[in-house]
Structure formats: structure tokens, C-alpha cells
N, C-alpha and C positions, 0 to 999 in steps of 0.2 A: 363532779356530777351536777347537771343542771336540774331544774324543777321537773322537766319532762322525763328524764331518765330516772329521777328519784321516785316518781309515781309508778314506774314499771316493775313488774315482777321479775325475778331472776330468769325465768323462762323467756320472757319478752326481750330482756337485755341480751340473752344468748342468741335469740333469733335476729335481733338488730345487728349484733356483732358479726354473725354468719353472713347476713345480707351485705354488710359493708365489705367484708373480705371477698365475697364473690364478685361484687361490682368493681372493687379495686383490681381484682385479678383480670376481669374482662378488659378494663382500661389498659392495664399493663400489657396484656396479650395483644390488643389492637396496636398499641404503640410499638411493641416489640416486633410484630409481624411486618409493620410498615418499615421499620428500620432494617430488618432482615431483607425485605424485598429491595430496598434501595441499595444495600450492599451487593446483593446478587446482580442487580442491573448495572452497577458500576463495573463489577468484575466482567460481566458478559460484554459490555460495550467496549471495555478496554482490551479484551483478549480476542475479539473477532477479527480475523485477518481480512475480511472484506471491508472493514472500516479503517480508513487510514487518514492520518494527518500529513500534510505535505511537509517533508523534511526541510528544515532550515527556512521555513516560510518567513520567520521574523527577520532573519539575515537578508533574505531576498527583498523584503519590504524596505529595510534600512538602505540597502544598496540598489534601490530601484533605478537610479540613473545609470548604473553600470549594466543592469539587465536591459534597460531600454536601448542603451548604446549597442549592446551585443545584438539585439534584435534588428536594429538598423543596419549593422554591419552584415548580418546574415542576409538581409534583403539585398544589400549592395553587392555582395559576392554572388548571390544567385546559385549557389551550389545545391546539388541534389544528392540524396542518399536513397538507394533502392535496395531493399532486403529481399532475399529469396530463401526459402526453406529447402535445403538440399537433403538427400537421403542420409539418414543417421548411420554412423559407423560403430556406435556402441549402444547397448541396451539402455534405455532411459535417457539418452542424450539426443539433443537436436543439433544438427549442423546448420548454422546460419551463415549465409554469405551476404556481403554487402558490396555495392558498387558506388563509388564516389565520383561525381562528374561536376565540372564547372558549368558556367552559364551557356557556353557554346557546345557542351556535350563531351568535351575532352576529359579523359581520365586524369585525376589529380595525383601527382607523384609526391612521395616523401611525406605522406600524412600518417598520423596515428589516429585511431578511432577507439574511443571508450564509450561503453553503452551501459545504461541502467535500464533494466527491463522489468515489467510487472504485468501480470494478467489483470485485466480490468475487474474481474470478480474477486481478486485477491490483491488489492493495491498495497497492502502492508507487507506482502512477501516480495521484496525487491531483490533482484540479482544484478550485481555490478560486475562487469567484466571487460577486458580489453579484447578487441578483435585483432587477430594477427594478420599482417599484410601478406598477401600471396602474389602480388604484382602491382603495377601502377593502378591506383584507385580501386584495388580489389582486396577484400578482407574476408576472413572466416573465423568462426568460433564454434566450439563444442560446448553446449550448455544444457543443464537439466530443465529445459522449458517444456515440461511434460503436458501441461493442460492445453487442450485445443481451444481455439476461440480467439477473441480479440486481445492483443498484447500492445502495450505502449512501450516504445523504445525511445529513450532520451539519449541523444548522441552528442558527443563532443569530439570534434575533429580539430587536431592541432597540426599545423605545418610550421616550417621555420618563419613564415611571414604573417600568418593569420590564425585566428581561432574562429571556428564555425560551430554553431549549435543548432540542433534540429530535434523536433519531436515527431516521431512517426507512429502511426497506428497500423498494425498489420494483423490479419487473421491467419492463424496457424492451424494446420490440419492436425488430426490426431497422429501420434507416433505409431508406426507399424508395431504389431505385437512382438515381432522378432527383434526389433531395434536395428536391424541391418538394412542394406539396400533392398528396395522392393522391385 
């Protein structure tokens, strides 16, 4: 005890102790609520599907020369991919068709087409799928791309001689309520 507390009555000491406990509790409550809020914000930001980190961004930066060479090769090839939204054959499924053409507009034969698709509002929810060939330069796929709006399609085309990549942004209409042809 110091001289100040020695001159206090037991009632005054009890009041001082009570005040110290209250103020200590207020400080702990403020720090605790701040920590709780930070934990909640980390959880919300990490679980929101509209927020996405580019997959393999570090690998892409390390291999930037290969990415730049592929972009140059894509430009050199001059191929184009055109998507169309065909009538669905199953409830909750979307039928996508794609046409692959060379620089002169001829259909490209013997190619495989793999796609990674995501809705712009839900970039963390990605769907990767192969498109099945239905003829020279023609492909189709049934996928659960339910949300109408802007979708990004990242395409990889592989032929025996070349690899071509493209990113397409398409606006898809709402699926019909029945899911069947309209």
C-alpha cells in the first residue's frame, strides 16, 4: 500500500477497487469486440464467392515468358471461338455449343476444347469441363451454368500441331423454368 491508499477508509478503497474493475472490464470489452470483429471480417471475406483470387497467379507470374509466348502464338494463329446458348435438354442444365474457326473462317478439325467458366458475380465458383466434339470445329457441353448474366469462358484448344487459348465473355439468358426446349 502506498501513502495515498493508506489514508483511505475501507469504503473508499472498495470504491476504488470497483472503479478499477469496471474500467478494466471496459478496456477488455473494447479490445475483445475489436478482435471479434476482425475474426468475423476475415471469415466473411474468405468465404464470399463473389471475391476470388486468380488460381495459380504465382505460377503464371513465374512462367510469364511462356504466357507471353502463348499470347503471341494465339495472335499468330488468329483462331476464333464462338459460343451459343442452345435449348437445354435437362432441368438445371445449359447446353452450350462452340464453333472453332481459323483465320480464314474454315472450321478446325481434330481439336479438343477444354473450358473453365465462371459467372462474373461469383468468380470463385468455377466450373471446368471438356466440350465434346460434334463435328469439324463444333463442340457441345451440358453444364449447370444456371445464373443468367455475364460469364467468362477460358478456353484451351489443343490440336496435334498447336495449342490455342482464348478468354471469351458471354451474356447468358435465364434458363427456361421447365429446363426443356422452349
